[in-house]
Residue, then its C-alpha position, 0 to 999 in steps of 0.5 A: m733530155k737532148i739538151n742534157k746529152l748535148l751538154t754531157s757529150t760536150l763535157i766529156a769530149a772537153i775532158a778527153l782534149g784536156a787529158i790529150s792536151c795535158a799528156s802532149a804538154a812539152i816540159d818547159i824547161i828554163t836554161a842559163t846559157p844557150e849551151l845548157a839549153d842546145i843539150a837540153r833540147q837534144v836529151g829532151g827531143n819532143k817532150v821538152s820546150v827549152y828556153s834560155v835566159a843568156k842570149p848568144n855572144r853575151d858575157y855570161h858573167r853580165v847577164e841582165p834579166r828582165p822582167s819576162d825572164v822572171s814570169k818564164i821561170a815562175h811557170a817552168d818545170l825544170v830549171v837548169r843553171v851553169g853553177l859555179d858562181l857563173d850565174m849568180w843572176m839566176d838566183s834572184l830570178i828563181n827567188a822573185s818567181a816564187n816557183r818553189k819546184v825550182n828552188k835549190g833542192g826541188k825536183g825541178y832544179v838542175d845544177a849543170s856543175e854536179n859531178i864535174h872535175r873542177l879545175e882552178v879551185p882557189k886555194e887561197q882567199v879570195t878577195g876583190a883584187s883576186g879579180d873575178i875568181h870563182v871560189y868553186g873552181n872555174p865555171h867554164y867547164f862546158y867548152d870540154p866536150e867530155n863534160g858535155k856528157v856530164i851535163a846531159k845526164n845531169i838534165v836527164n836526171g831532172l827531166i825523169r825526176i818531173d816526167p817518169a813516165n818517159k824516162e826510158t825515152f830521156q835514157d835513150n836520147y842520152q845514149a844517143f848524144a853521148k855516142e855522138i860525143d864520143s865519136r866525135i871526140k876521137k877525131w877532135k883528139k886526132e886533129l888536136e894531137p899533133f899540137k900536144g903541150y903547144r901553149v896558147v894565149t887568150y883573152h879570158q879563162s874560158a878555155i882551160y877545160f878546152l885546154h886540159r882536155f886536148g893537152l894544150k897549155s894556157f901561156g897567159t891572158i890578155e886580161d890582167k886578172p879574170g874579168i879585170p880589163p887589160s892595161a897598156s902594162h900587162v899587155s905590153e908585158l905579155i908581148r914581150r914574153m911571147k916575143d922572148q918564148k916564140i908563143k905563136a898561138v893566140v885564141i880569143e873568144s867572141v864576146y870579147s873586145k879586138r882592141f888589144p889582140d889587134l895590138i898584139e898581132r901587129e906587135t908579134g906578127t902572130k894573127y889570132k883566131t876567134v872562136p865562138y863564145s856561144v851556140g847561136s854565135d859565128g855560126a855554131k847552131s849546136y854545142f857539137d858545132l861550137i866544138d868543131s869551130w873551137v877545134d878548128k879554130y885552134q888548129n889554124a891558131l897553132r900551125 
């Protein structure tokens, strides 16, 4: 009799502990990039556990997923991707995971590009000769801090689908994140206002949303075409045009080679600045740090 009572008590305790464990279990989020991961942490708070497939300062076009990433997605509650063809490698991971919840259309699937005003949507047919052109538009929208709010909202919508009981918490976290963006963007705009209309050379077309947000203009890229390595003739022509039009600002993303920026600096006397490619690189510990650094480096380049 005592043994039965003991077993019953033990079983009740185990069930209670299991219930507590389930109730406190973090929502498992897998993101494509560190930027999405940081935003997910900020709006998810202590309700989430977040892992990024892409690592800091690695070209997002050329991510090579590992078998362990498949396992992580197989157990994920939510998958957040960049979309716009930047992270097509996520398709194979999701398919291999056999996790129906995070398939496109599933309640655990978030395309962070939803409701983004897309720039550079091709108007002509895209071919292999076009370079790394994305048919749905330029996918580097996350460098525009206003789009950070859109990303956060998309993630929150996904979190609420997964965990409606904590809807109010996620919405409060979103409001705090959006308020911080609004506060900082006033400062960022003020810092870059004196340079409105100035033209800048970049390495890749990564900065187009950032430039558009702050009233700056692209003069050209060190790459011949998006994703096509620079040729000597293209860089020589770029240098000639820079000298002719007195372009004094060159800003490159940290993931790219310094070989041609060094050449441009020697030939034109223009000292280039390097911005962090991602959260987690070059001291950018958060999404806010990333944009802070970009604003600071662009200011220095444009002076």
